[in-house]
N, C-alpha and C positions, 0 to 999 in steps of 0.2 A: 504494499500499499503507500503511496507518495507522503512524503512529510507532512506537504500541509494538510493534505486530506484526513490524514490520521488525527494531527495534531486539532486539526480545526474540530473531529468530532468529539477528541477529549475534552478540549473547551468547552463545545456544546453541553456535555454531559457535567462538568463543573459547573458550567453559571445555573444549569437545572437544579444541582444540588444548592447554590448557592441561594437562588430563588426561593426555595423550601425552608432555608434551615437560616439565613442570613450570616452576619459575621460574627464572632465572639465563642467559638464552639473548639472542645480541643480537637488535636488533628487526628488522634486517633477516631474519634468521631465522623470527622471529615472523612478520612481515608474509607471507613465502613461505606460512609453514604456514597461515597464517589463508584468506588467499587460494585456497587449495587446497582449503580445506575450504568455503568461500563459494560456491566453483564447483561441487562435490559436492550444495551444498543449494539449486542451480540460481537463488543470487543472482547478477544481473549488477551487475559492478563495475569500476573501474578503479585499477592500482594507482599510486602515485607520481605523478598527476595533476599538471603544472604548473598554477601558480598566479600568473599576471602580478598585478602591481600597478598599478594605475590611478592616477596621480598627475596633477592639473591636467589632465585629458584625453588624458595620453597611456600607453599599456599599457607598462610595463617588466618584463623579465625581471628577478627579482631573485634567482632559482634556489628559490621556495619550491616547495615540493610536499604534495602531499595527500595521507596515507599511502594511504588508502581511498577511493572515492566510492563509496557502495551504493545501487544503484537509482536513480541520478542524485540520489537528496535525503539521505541521510547521510552524512555525513562522519565515519570513523573515522580518528584518531589514535592511535597507537601507541606505547608506553613502555615502556621498561625501565629503571625508575628505584626506589628505595627508596620514594619515596611519591608521588602525584600531590601536585603543589603547586599553589596558584594561578595562579601564570605558565605552566601546561600548560593549564590552564583558559581564560586570557586567551587565547593563541595558539591555541586551537581557537576561541573566540569569534570570532577575528580573522578568520579561515580561513571560519568560516561568513557573516561579514559580508562578506567580499571575492568570495567565491562566490553570494552571494545563496541562502545554505541558511539553513532554519532549525531543524534538529536537528543532533545534534553528539554523539559518544562517543567519548571518552578512554577507552582500555584499559591498563591497566598490567599487563604480562605477568609483572612480577617480585614480586610476591604470592605469598604462601602459598595463598590461598583467592582465584581470580581476580575472584570477587564483590567483594573487598573493592579490590579496582582500578577498578572501575568508575564513571562516573556520566553519568548520560543526561542533557544539557543542549539546551533550548529558546533558540532565539533570538526 
């Protein structure tokens, strides 16, 4: 699936969740609701996918988890913060690099307007 088409579908699902819940919930609640919405949209996805870190040829379980991996190509990182910061983008870029994925989407559910908390990223 083309990146723009996939990311647009995920964004549509996120907007639907935000429309029903509004801002102010925990990331864990937003994750469960978005996962449900993605299922309703027929999008294959994994939640809280483990992300091992390979260091000098050794795979280490450092406790990293990707919030959502959609259609095995788009990493979605959920936040419920005042504003997305550069560190949040850096975190997602690192996850993309470690997973060998080229597209990512941070979504901040704590914005009044959901589109203000989105940023498409390509690595």
